[in-house]
N, C-alpha and C positions, 0 to 999 in steps of 0.2 A: 613554349613548346616547342617550336622549332628549335632556338640554339640548343635544350635541355637534347635532341633528340640529334641533334650535329654533334654536340660533345661527345654523348655517350659512342657515336659511333669514329670520332678518332680516339677516344681514350679506350674504347674496346675492338671493337672493328679493324682499326689500323696497322694495329699489332698482331694482331692474329691474321690477316691477310699477310702482313711481313713473314711470319713464322712461314706458315705455308709456304709461301712463294720459296723461302729458304730451302727447306725440309724437300720441297721439289726439286729444286736445282741441285742439292746435294745427294738426290737419292741417285737423277741424272748422267751427276759425274762417276758413281759409282756402277752406275749399270742397272739401275732398277730396284737393285734387291735392297731389303733392312739391312741396316746396318749392322754389321758382326758387333757381340757381347766380346766386352771384356774375358778374357781368360781368367780362371777364377784365381785371385793371390794366395797364397799360400800364411797360413797362421803366422801371428808374429811368434819369435823365437824367446821361450826366456830369457837370454840373453841380452837379444836386441833391446828386449822392453829393460832390462834393468842397464844397455846402453843410454836408455831416450831419458830414464831416471838421473844417470849421471849427467847428462851432460844438462839438464834442468835445476839439479842440486849446485853444479858448474856456475851455470848462468845466474842462479838466483845467490848466490855466495857473494858473485861478483859485484852483483848490484848492491848486498849490503855494505863490504866493505867499501865503495865509492861513496854510498850514503855517510858511512863511519867516519870518513878521508872527509868529507863536506865539513869537517866539525875542525881540520886537522888547520893549524898557522903557517900559511907557507911564503905569503912575501910579508906580509908586516904580521908579524905575531901578534901584538897588541892589539890590532882590530879581532883579529878570535875570540879574544877575552870581552871586547868590550859589547858585539853582538852576540856573543853567546847567556855571560852574566851582566852587562853593564857596566864591568868596571876596566876603566883604562891602564890597563899594566899589561908586562908580558905574562906568560903562564909560565905556572911554576915547571911544570912537566907536560911532555905531549909524548904519544906511540904511535905506530902503527898497527903492530901486531903484538901485542890488545891495542884496540883502536881506546886511545884513552887520550884527555885532553882534561889537564885539570889546573881552574882558574884561581888561586887564592883556595883552596883546600874546598871546591866544588869541583866535583866531576863534571862535565859537562856534556861528553859523549852521553845518548841513552843506553837501559841497565841492559837493553832486548840486545845488543846489535855484538857482542861478543860472544854470549850463549850460542846467538844465531848463528853466526861466522861456524863455532862449536862443530853444532850441530847439522850446519848444511855441508859444512867440510867432512864430517866425518861419513856422511851418506856418501856425500860424493866417491869418495876412495871405496865405499863399501861394493857401493852399486859397480862402478868400475871393475873391482879383484871380482866383483862375482858376472861381470856379465863377461872377463876373459875365462873366468872357470866353468861357464855356460856355454861357451863355444863348443858346435861339433867341428869335426874337420869336413874338408870339404867335398871327400868323394860320401860319407855317412848320411844317411837319411833316415 
């Protein structure tokens, strides 16, 4: 029973005491008043939202493209077909855009990579254009 009480004191009481002490030190340093609330943030403009969508689409498109490029033959081309299809031979063709690797007539890159790149690229460009078009001049409110 004593161990349970000691554990509860250490688990609950000690952090609470440390927090109360820290708040007291902060208030003493600031002059004893309550901390000032942060000023209200202005709501996000449509241009900023479009810019966030554009950045997310650019990052996701880069990740999908890197994933597609992981299938490409770089140093040893025959190893790309060996690991992907199980055939020890050089690839018939390979391309970075559109992402493609063909080994003995078999397309190795997943089917969704190129449509995903197209969709994310269109989204990124559209959101970039929208963020520029929706931007307000500096003086306007």
